[in-house]
N, C-alpha and C positions, 0 to 999 in steps of 0.2 A: 633712372630718375626716381628719387625718393620723395614721397609726398608726406606733408605734415599739415596739421591744422594751420590756419592763417595765424601769423603772429598777432599778438594783441593790439599792436599799433596800426594794423592794416586798415586803411579807410574803406568804407563800403564801395566807393567807385573803383578802387583797385581790385577789390574782391570780384566785382562784376566783370571787369575786363579779364581777370584771371579765369573766371568761370567761362566766359565766352571762348577764350582760347582753349581751355580744357575740353569744352563741349565740341569744338571744331575737331580737335584731335581724336576725341572719343568716337565721333561720327566717322572718322577716317579709319577706325579700327584699332586705335592705340589702347592697349591694355593698361599702360602706365597712366594715361589720362583718366580712364575709367576708375582705376584704383585711387587716384588723387581725388576725384569727385566723391567716391565712396568714403574715403578717410575724412574728408572735409565735412561732409554732411551726415554721416551715419549717426553721430551723437544727437544731432537735431532731430532726425527722423525717429530715432529710438525714443527720445523724450516725448515727441508728439504722440507716438503710438502708446506709450505708457500712460498718458493722460486720458486715453480713450478706449483702450482694449484690455482684455485680461493680461495680467503680468506674464503668465506662462506662454503667451503667444507673441510677446514683443520681439524677441530675437528673430523668429521665423518671419514675422510680418515685415521687420526691417529689411531682411534680405529680399523678400518678395517685392517690396517697394522699389528697391534698386534694380531688380530684374525687370520689373515693369518699365521703369524709367529708361533703362538702357535699350529695351526693345522699342520704345517709343521716341527715342532721342531725335529721330529725324522729324518728328512732329512739333518739336519745341520751336516756336516762332522767334522767341527772344533768348538766345543762348546766355546772355548776361543775367537773365532772370532764373537761372537753374535752381537756385535755392528756394525761391517762392514756388516754383513749379513742382519740385519734389516734395515740398511741405504739403502742397495740396494733394498730391498722390498719397502721401502718408495719412492725411486726415481721411481721405476717402477709403483707403484700405482698412483703417481701423473701424470706421463706421460700418463697412461691409462685413467685417469680422464680427462685430458686435451683433449685427442682425442675424448672422448665421449661428451664433452661439447663445441664443436667448434661453435655451433650456439649461437648467441647473443640473450639475453632476454632483451626486452625493459624495461626501468625503469618505474614504476608507479609514478604518481604525488606525492603520499605521500613519496615515497623513495627520490624523488628529493628535496622535502621540508626538509626532515630529513637531507639529505646530505648538503643542503645549511645552515642549522642551526648548523652544527657540524664541525667547522673548524679543530678541532683536528683530527677527523676521516678522513677528506680530506687530512691533512698533513700525517697521518699514511698511507693512501692508496698511496700517492705520494712517500713516502719513500719506501714502499713495492714494488711499480712498479719499482723504481730505483734499489732496491736490486735484482730484477729479471733480470735486464740487466747486472749485474756483472758476472764475471766468477763463475761457480757453487761452487767451493771450497771457494771463498771469501763470496759469498752470503749465503751459509749454515752457515759458522762460524759467520758472522755478525747477521744473524737471531737468532742463538743460544744466542748471546750476547744481542742484542737489543730487541728482541721480547720475548725470553724465560727467559732472565735475568741470564743466566749462566755466571759464572766468567771464565776467561781465563784458570785457572787450571782445572775447572770442564769440560770445553770444551775439553781440552787435555785428561783428563781421560776418557771421554765418547767416543771420536773419536779415541783414541789410538795414536794421534799425539803428538809430543813433545811440551813442553811449548813454546819453541822458535818459532816453526812453527806456532803455534796458535797466538802468539804475532805479528809475522810478517804479517800473513794473516789479523788479525784485524787492524793493522796499515795501511797496503796498501788498504784494503777494505774500511776503513773509509775515507781515503784520496780520493779514487775514488768516493765514495758515496757523500762526500761533494762537489766535483767538479761537479758531475752530478746534484746535487740539487742547484748549484750556491752559495754554502756557502764557498767560498775560504776565507782563513785567512785574505787576503788583504782587502776584503770587510768589515770585522768586525773591522778592525783597525780604530781609530778615525781620 
């Protein structure tokens, strides 16, 4: 069984029934079902973590979230709500990581040189820092779109939100992000 992200046209109710079926199979020990859940929700989990935890920890935390979820799968009361449940685990994991890493680590000289020679990385870090200042709902959806590359319909299917809600959040979030980064439309006009 090969697993892919939900097709863009998939309705949230179809996603919920698919999730319930995948959770049932995963509880029974199906590695294919676990893989499908991971492939479907990893971009969302990664985006949530990126908006709350240090960038360098995002990949490891994403894997930790899935390990926690699979270990606790038998405690999930509503299998159709897997997406919301794993999103909560991701938010909690990022919060816990932030608490553990409150101490600043000084940069080494080679890190400073690498940062100075990588303007795209600096821009990406600047955008990510701005994303982290947005309201959580907008930050998560923008991270899913901008960082993970999910389309609006894929975000809607993954999060269980309506297409309209996702479109509005993307539009408002992008407007706020542009304003925070100083990229107002008036500045770009000749």
